[in-house]
N, C-alpha and C positions, 0 to 999 in steps of 0.2 A: 718745241716748247714743252715745258712741264707745267701742268696745272695741278694744284693741290686743293682739295675741298675737305674742310673739317666739318665734323658733326658731333653731337653728343653733349654739348654744353647745357647748362641750366642752373637752376637754383637748388641747393641742397643744404641741409642743416649740418652744423659742425659734427664731425664724427662719421658722417655719411660717406658714400662712395659715388663716383661717376666714372664712366668710360668715354674717352674721346677717341674718335676715329679720324683717320686722314686717308682719303682715297686719291691716288695719283694717276694721272694720265701722262704718259712719258714717251710719246711716239718719237723714235729716233734717238732716244737718250737712255743712258744707264744711270740709275740712282745709286751712288756710292754710300750714302747715309741719309737717314731721316732723323730729324730732331724735333723736339717741342720746345718752344719758348713761351714766355708769358710777359704781359705788359700791363702795368698799372699806370693810369694817367699821372704825369708828373715824375715818373721814374723811368729809368732806362729799361729796354727790353732785357729780360732775364732768361738765361739758359735754364732748362728744366731737365731734359733727358735726351740722349742720343743713342741710336741703334745703327751700327755699321752693317754693310752688306755681308760681312763675315760673321755677324751675330754678336759682336762685342757691344756692351752697353756702358754708358756713363750717366751719372745722375748728379744734380746739384745737391749739396749737403742738406739743403732745406727740405728736400723731398725724399732723400734716401730712406729706404725701408717702408715708405708709404706709397710711392708711385712705381709703376712697372711699365716699361715700354716694350712692345712686342709686335711681331708681324701679325697681321690679321689673317683670317681664314681665306679671305678673298685675295686674289692676286693684286699686288701693288697697293696694299693697304697696311697701315701701321696704327696701332692702338696705344693709348695711354690710359692705363688703369690707375685710378686715383682713389686711395683708401684713407680713412681717418682724416678727412679733409678739415682744414682749419680756416677761420676767417681770413687769415693772411694769404691763403691760396686764391682768394678772389682776384680775378684778372681776366684779360682777354688772352686766350691761348692760341698760339699760332703753330701750324705745322711748317716745317722747313725741310728742304731737300738739297743735298749737294749732288749735282748731276753733271754729266759730261756726255757729249755727243759720241756715238759709236766711232771708234778710231781716234778719238782725241783724248788728251790727258788733262786739259784745263777744266777745272770745276766751276760751275755756275750755280749761284744761289737762287732758289725759288721759294716763295712764301705763299701760304694760303691766306684767306681773307680773315681768318680768326673766328673764334667762337667764345662767347662769354661764359665764364664760370663764376657763380656767386655763391659764397658759403656764408650762411647766416649763423650768428652765435646763439 
């Protein structure tokens, strides 16, 4: 099993910054990529950013140039640095992992429990 635990959410004023972290426990699994998604009630879950095991990154257009996804200093952690936050960034942010068992090729999706980010105007 892969378990993902997010931290770092909170309340911030527009223009401010926050750093979200995701810590993974992955006994018996390889994680091919980490992503961050966000969800606002009434809307579909939205892709935010992705970091592959090879280091390539992808971002949603809405966060390009403001958010950065990167590996944390601790093993099996990934961070999302969010700068110049806007009220529209308010959402529950979820860490996601694409993982496979050692020796297997099929990917399995895992999700964290989410962390609330609120940006006040």
